[in-house]
Structure formats: structure tokens, C-alpha cells
C-alpha positions in Angstrom: 58.1 81.0 17.2 56.6 77.1 15.7 53.8 76.2 18.8 51.7 73.3 19.5 48.2 73.7 20.3 45.8 71.5 22.7 42.1 71.3 23.2 41.3 70.5 26.9 38.8 67.0 27.3 37.3 68.6 30.6 36.5 72.7 29.8 34.7 73.7 26.6 36.6 76.0 24.2 40.4 75.5 26.3 42.9 75.4 24.9 46.8 75.1 25.2 49.5 76.8 23.5 53.1 75.4 24.5 56.7 76.0 22.8 57.5 72.7 23.1 55.2 69.2 21.9 53.4 67.7 24.7 55.7 69.7 27.3 52.9 69.4 29.8 55.2 70.1 32.6 55.2 73.3 32.1 51.7 74.1 33.3 50.9 74.5 36.8 49.5 71.4 38.4 46.3 72.7 39.6 45.4 74.1 35.9 46.3 70.9 34.9 44.1 69.2 36.6 41.3 71.3 36.2 41.6 70.8 32.7 42.1 67.2 32.1 44.0 65.7 29.6 44.7 67.7 26.3 44.3 66.7 22.8 46.9 67.7 20.2 44.4 69.9 17.4 47.4 72.0 16.6 50.9 72.4 15.1 51.8 76.1 13.8 54.4 79.1 13.4 53.6 81.8 15.9 55.4 84.2 13.3 55.4 88.4 14.0 52.5 88.4 10.6 50.0 85.4 11.5 47.0 86.3 13.5 44.2 84.2 15.6 40.6 84.3 16.0 40.6 84.8 19.3 44.4 85.7 20.8 46.3 88.9 20.4 49.2 86.7 18.7 51.7 88.7 20.8 50.8 88.5 24.1 50.6 85.0 23.1 54.4 84.7 22.2 55.1 86.6 24.8 53.6 84.0 27.4 55.4 81.0 25.0 58.8 82.8 25.8 58.0 83.7 29.6 56.5 80.8 30.4 56.3 78.1 28.3 52.3 77.8 27.8 49.2 80.0 26.8 45.4 79.7 28.2 42.7 80.7 25.7 39.8 80.8 27.6 35.8 81.6 25.7 35.4 84.9 26.6 32.4 84.2 29.4 34.8 81.0 31.2 38.4 83.1 32.3 39.3 81.1 35.3 41.6 83.4 37.3 44.6 84.5 36.9 44.5 83.1 33.0 45.9 84.8 30.3 43.8 84.5 26.8 
């Protein structure tokens, strides 16, 4: 599964994985507003063999398939309702 990773310009260490490049419409409006502008930092193939530094790749793949995005925040900075 190909995905696109974006860094938030407003929240330090906040990243959004999208299943489609620049598909910001997949994000809930409130979340999008809180994250501010998103900058593309990485395009990757999220295969079953892929490991990620701060997230379980199976959870990321499931979130991408179910809702089109995955939010990754640092452990001490979780937004209510975040899954990553």
C-alpha cells in the first residue's frame, strides 16, 4: 500500500499519513484546522514487512483503508480521538 506522509506546520512532531497524495479532504475539518498546513515529507510503500519508528504499520494500514488517513503524534502530545 502506497502512502504519503505529511508534517504539520503547527504541531511539533505531528504527522499525517494519507492513502492518496494531497487528499486533505479525507481529514476531519477540526483536525485539519488544528494541524495547519501540511508539508509532504515522505512517500512510501507500507508493506507488511515495513517497520515504522513510532507506529504499528498494521494499525497505519488499517486506518488508511478504513478512513483514508492516520494521525501520528508524540506520546506526550495526544489529541483526543487520535490513534497513533
